[in-house]
C-alpha positions as CSV (number, residue, x, y, z in Angstrom):
1,M,2.9,-12.1,12.9
2,T,6.3,-11.9,11.4
3,I,6.8,-10.9,7.8
4,E,10.4,-11.1,6.7
5,K,9.6,-11.7,2.8
6,V,7.2,-9.9,0.1
7,A,6.2,-11.0,-3.1
8,V,5.5,-8.3,-5.5
9,F,3.2,-8.8,-8.4
10,S,3.6,-6.9,-11.4
11,A,6.6,-5.6,-10.2
12,S,8.0,-4.4,-13.6
13,A,5.2,-1.7,-13.7
14,R,5.3,1.8,-11.9
15,P,3.0,0.7,-9.2
16,G,5.4,-2.6,-8.8
17,L,8.6,-0.7,-8.8
18,A,7.7,1.7,-6.2
19,Q,6.6,-0.8,-3.8
20,V,10.0,-3.1,-4.4
21,R,11.6,0.2,-3.9
22,Q,9.7,0.8,-0.7
23,L,10.1,-3.2,0.6
24,K,13.8,-3.0,0.5
25,A,14.1,0.4,2.1
26,A,12.4,-0.9,5.0
27,G,14.5,-4.2,5.4
28,Y,12.3,-6.8,3.7
29,K,13.5,-9.3,1.4
30,V,11.5,-9.2,-2.1
31,R,10.5,-11.8,-4.8
32,A,9.7,-9.6,-7.6
33,I,7.3,-11.2,-10.1
34,P,7.4,-8.9,-13.7
35,R,5.0,-8.7,-15.8
36,S,7.5,-7.6,-18.8
37,K,11.1,-8.4,-19.3
38,L,12.4,-5.1,-19.7
39,H,15.6,-4.5,-17.5
40,N,14.9,-1.9,-14.6
41,S,17.6,-1.2,-12.2
42,T,15.2,-1.3,-9.4
43,L,14.9,-5.0,-9.6
44,E,18.5,-5.7,-9.7
45,G,19.7,-8.0,-6.7
46,T,16.1,-9.0,-6.4
47,E,14.5,-12.8,-6.7
48,I,12.6,-13.1,-9.9
49,V,10.2,-15.7,-10.4
50,P,8.2,-15.9,-13.4
51,A,4.4,-16.3,-13.1
52,D,1.2,-15.8,-15.5
53,L,-2.0,-14.7,-14.1
54,N,-3.3,-17.2,-16.3
55,D,-1.9,-20.0,-14.9
56,P,-3.1,-20.8,-11.4
57,A,-0.2,-23.3,-10.9
58,S,2.7,-20.7,-11.4
59,L,0.7,-18.4,-9.1
60,R,0.8,-21.0,-6.2
61,R,4.6,-21.5,-7.1
62,A,5.2,-17.8,-6.8
63,C,3.5,-17.3,-3.6
64,T,5.1,-20.4,-2.0
65,G,7.6,-19.4,0.5
66,V,6.9,-15.7,1.1
67,D,5.0,-14.1,4.1
68,A,2.8,-11.6,2.3
69,V,1.8,-10.3,-1.2
70,F,1.2,-6.9,-2.9
71,F,-0.6,-6.9,-5.8
72,T,-1.7,-4.3,-8.1
73,S,-4.4,-5.2,-10.7
74,P,-3.3,-4.3,-14.4
75,T,-5.9,-1.3,-14.9
76,F,-6.1,-1.6,-18.5
77,T,-4.6,-5.1,-19.6
78,E,-6.7,-7.9,-20.0
79,V,-9.7,-6.4,-18.6
80,P,-12.5,-8.9,-19.1
81,K,-10.2,-11.6,-17.4
82,A,-9.5,-9.5,-14.2
83,H,-12.0,-11.2,-11.8
84,G,-10.6,-14.6,-12.9
85,H,-7.0,-13.3,-12.1
86,M,-8.1,-12.3,-8.8
87,K,-9.8,-15.4,-7.6
88,A,-6.7,-17.4,-9.0
89,L,-4.1,-15.2,-7.2
90,G,-6.2,-14.7,-3.9
91,T,-6.6,-18.6,-3.8
92,A,-2.6,-19.4,-4.6
93,A,-1.9,-16.9,-1.9
94,R,-4.4,-18.4,0.5
95,D,-3.2,-22.0,0.0
96,A,0.4,-21.1,0.3
97,G,-0.3,-20.0,3.6
98,V,0.5,-16.0,2.9
99,Q,0.0,-14.2,6.3
100,R,-1.4,-10.6,4.7
101,F,-2.2,-10.0,1.1
102,V,-2.2,-6.1,0.3
103,Y,-4.2,-5.3,-3.1
104,N,-3.5,-1.7,-4.4
105,T,-6.7,-0.9,-6.1
106,T,-5.5,1.9,-8.4
107,S,-8.4,4.1,-7.5
108,W,-11.0,4.4,-5.2
109,H,-14.3,2.3,-5.5
110,P,-17.6,2.3,-3.8
111,D,-18.9,-0.8,-1.3
112,K,-21.4,-1.5,-3.8
113,L,-22.9,-1.6,-7.4
114,I,-23.7,1.6,-9.0
115,G,-23.9,1.2,-12.3
116,V,-20.7,2.5,-13.6
117,P,-19.1,-0.2,-15.4
118,T,-15.3,0.7,-14.0
119,M,-16.5,1.2,-10.4
120,D,-18.6,-2.1,-10.4
121,D,-15.6,-3.9,-11.9
122,W,-12.8,-2.7,-9.5
123,Y,-15.9,-3.5,-6.5
124,L,-16.2,-6.8,-7.9
125,R,-12.3,-7.5,-7.8
126,S,-12.1,-6.6,-4.3
127,K,-15.0,-8.8,-3.4
128,T,-13.7,-11.7,-5.4
129,L,-10.3,-11.2,-3.5
130,L,-12.2,-11.2,0.0
131,E,-14.2,-14.3,-1.0
132,T,-11.0,-16.3,-1.4
133,G,-10.5,-16.2,2.4
134,V,-6.9,-14.6,2.1
135,P,-6.1,-12.3,4.7
136,A,-6.5,-9.2,2.7
137,T,-6.2,-5.5,3.1
138,I,-7.7,-3.4,0.3
139,V,-5.2,-0.2,-0.2
140,R,-7.7,2.3,-2.6
141,P,-5.5,5.2,-3.5
142,S,-6.8,8.9,-5.1
143,L,-5.0,9.7,-7.8
144,F,-1.4,8.9,-8.7
145,M,1.2,11.9,-9.5
146,D,2.7,9.5,-11.5
147,N,0.1,9.8,-14.1
148,L,1.8,13.1,-14.9
149,L,4.7,10.8,-16.5
150,T,2.6,8.5,-18.6
151,R,2.1,8.5,-22.5
152,W,-1.4,10.3,-22.0
153,V,0.1,13.2,-20.2
154,K,3.6,13.9,-20.4
155,P,4.0,14.3,-24.1
156,Y,1.6,16.8,-24.2
157,L,3.2,18.8,-21.2
158,L,6.5,18.7,-23.4
159,R,5.3,19.3,-26.6
160,D,2.0,21.8,-26.3
161,H,3.0,23.3,-22.3
162,E,-0.5,22.1,-21.8
163,F,-2.2,19.5,-18.9
164,A,-5.1,18.2,-20.1
165,Y,-7.4,16.1,-18.1
166,P,-11.0,15.4,-17.9
167,H,-11.3,16.9,-14.2
168,K,-13.9,20.1,-14.1
169,L,-12.1,23.5,-13.0
170,D,-13.0,23.3,-9.3
171,L,-12.4,19.3,-8.8
172,E,-10.3,19.2,-5.8
173,V,-7.7,16.0,-5.5
174,S,-5.4,14.6,-3.0
175,W,-2.7,13.6,-5.4
176,I,-0.3,10.8,-4.1
177,C,3.0,9.2,-5.5
178,L,3.5,6.0,-6.3
179,D,6.2,5.7,-3.4
180,D,3.7,6.7,-0.9
181,V,1.5,4.2,-1.9
182,G,4.1,1.6,-1.3
183,R,4.6,2.8,2.2
184,Y,1.1,2.8,3.2
185,M,1.1,-0.8,1.8
186,I,3.8,-1.6,3.8
187,E,2.3,-0.1,6.9
188,T,-1.2,-1.8,6.9
189,M,0.7,-5.2,6.1
190,K,2.7,-4.6,9.4
191,R,-0.6,-4.3,11.4
192,P,-2.8,-7.2,12.3
193,E,-5.8,-4.7,12.6
194,Y,-5.9,-3.8,9.1
195,E,-6.9,-7.3,8.1
196,G,-10.0,-7.4,6.1
197,R,-10.3,-3.6,6.1
198,F,-10.4,-1.0,3.2
199,I,-8.1,1.9,3.2
200,D,-8.4,5.2,1.4
201,I,-5.3,7.1,1.2
202,G,-4.3,10.5,-0.9
203,G,-1.7,13.0,-0.9
204,P,-1.2,16.1,1.9
205,Q,-2.8,18.4,-0.4
206,A,-6.1,18.9,-2.0
207,L,-5.4,20.6,-5.4
208,R,-7.5,22.0,-8.3
209,P,-6.1,21.3,-11.8
210,T,-5.1,24.9,-12.1
211,Q,-2.9,24.6,-9.2
212,V,-1.4,21.5,-10.6
213,A,-0.5,23.4,-13.9
214,E,0.8,26.2,-11.5
215,L,3.2,23.6,-9.8
216,L,4.0,22.2,-13.6
217,S,4.9,25.7,-14.8
218,E,7.2,26.4,-12.0
219,E,9.0,23.2,-12.0
220,F,9.4,23.8,-16.1
221,G,9.8,27.3,-16.1
222,R,7.7,28.1,-18.4
223,S,3.8,28.3,-18.6
224,I,1.7,25.3,-18.5
225,T,-1.7,25.6,-19.1
226,Y,-4.4,23.8,-17.9
227,R,-7.1,22.4,-20.4
228,V,-10.5,20.6,-19.4
229,I,-11.0,17.7,-22.2
230,T,-14.3,15.7,-21.8
231,P,-14.1,12.2,-20.5
232,R,-14.8,10.8,-24.0
233,E,-11.5,12.8,-25.5
234,F,-9.6,11.5,-22.4
235,G,-11.1,7.9,-23.5
236,E,-10.1,8.1,-26.7
237,R,-6.5,9.0,-25.6
238,M,-6.4,6.0,-23.4
239,Y,-7.7,3.6,-26.0
240,E,-5.0,4.7,-28.8
241,V,-2.2,3.7,-25.6
242,F,-3.8,0.5,-25.1
243,K,-5.8,-0.7,-27.8
244,D,-3.3,-3.8,-28.2
245,V,-3.6,-5.0,-24.6
246,C,-7.1,-4.0,-23.2
247,G,-9.3,-6.7,-24.8
248,T,-12.5,-4.6,-25.5
249,T,-13.6,-2.8,-28.4
250,R,-12.9,1.0,-28.9
251,E,-16.4,1.9,-27.9
252,E,-16.7,-0.3,-25.0
253,Y,-13.4,0.9,-23.3
254,V,-14.1,4.6,-24.6
255,S,-17.4,4.6,-22.8
256,A,-16.5,3.0,-19.6
257,L,-13.7,5.7,-19.0
258,E,-16.1,8.4,-19.8
259,K,-19.1,7.2,-17.6
260,H,-15.7,6.9,-15.0
261,Y,-15.2,10.3,-15.3
262,Q,-18.7,11.8,-15.4
263,F,-19.1,9.8,-12.0
264,K,-16.1,11.0,-10.8
265,N,-16.6,15.1,-11.3
266,V,-19.7,14.6,-9.3
267,A,-18.8,12.5,-6.5
268,N,-15.3,13.1,-6.3
269,P,-13.7,10.5,-4.5
270,F,-10.4,12.0,-5.3
271,L,-10.4,14.2,-2.2
272,V,-9.3,12.3,0.7
273,P,-9.5,13.5,4.3
274,M,-6.2,12.5,5.6
275,E,-5.7,14.0,8.8
276,E,-6.8,10.9,10.9
277,M,-5.0,8.8,8.7
278,M,-2.0,10.5,8.8
279,K,-2.3,10.1,13.0
280,R,-3.0,6.5,13.1
281,L,-0.3,5.5,10.3
282,P,3.4,7.1,10.8
283,I,3.8,8.6,7.1
284,L,3.8,11.8,5.7
285,P,2.8,12.1,2.5
286,T,5.0,13.8,-0.3
287,P,3.7,17.2,-1.5
288,M,3.4,17.7,-5.3
289,R,6.1,20.6,-5.5
290,E,8.6,17.9,-3.8
291,W,7.8,15.0,-6.1
292,L,7.6,17.0,-9.4
293,H,11.3,18.0,-8.5
294,Q,12.5,14.6,-8.1
295,Q,11.4,13.4,-11.7
296,D,13.0,13.2,-15.1
297,W,11.0,15.4,-17.5
298,S,13.0,15.0,-20.6
299,A,11.6,13.6,-23.6
300,N,12.0,9.8,-23.7
301,P,10.0,7.8,-26.5
302,K,10.8,4.8,-24.3
303,D,8.9,6.3,-21.4
304,G,6.8,3.4,-20.1
305,I,2.9,3.3,-20.0
């Protein structure tokens, strides 16, 4: 198997941009399929191909002539269409002769239906992809450090000096940055033994939310307090960000996220034992202190989702 060119879907979003960066750094040719026309310097000098997840013919064209596909399913937009999108893209990649499809789920999910709407939805997305017959690897990250830069966290850090999240105080999380997710996707893409497998990945540290607040305080040079918000409050906050694109009612959306974090606060799939994975794959994940120091923490009304 020789992979030289990789198509990155959702290339204009944070996960996709990180994947493009890491693919370029590793010497691969990149075809970017962005969902936004906003300019981003990461995509400069990259082949740009338009495609629409609702248009199977455009997906086939986007997959033709590449050796691999990286896909991050939009987590909060057009949710009711997600399974159809997954089937269409997996089929297009298979029919185009793609050698490897690497799917970033954006979150852990179980290996069966459990009655939690978000968990069941993500399980079914992966199941749908594998049923297309495309040679796929499913990468299930713990939780993104980059969430701290989003509209549902960063403004509260800057304005209220508060890190507010629906994690109970003793919840340990293996936070991982998106660039490291991209590096793991590349490494699994190169290895035939990862075809058809589910790979759980996280960062190098297990951090309680108060420890994250301490690292933020250190970075900002002022005290950042951790505030536990209820899963429902978090769902309401997220709905205000995504209400124009999510495709569901307020109550459906908020209730789903409420059940999501109620489940995760008990089961804690955020904690990923990385020792064995780090032995198998030559990647040293980025510690949060180092990642925080690399970010732009200035207030920016144009900050992305």
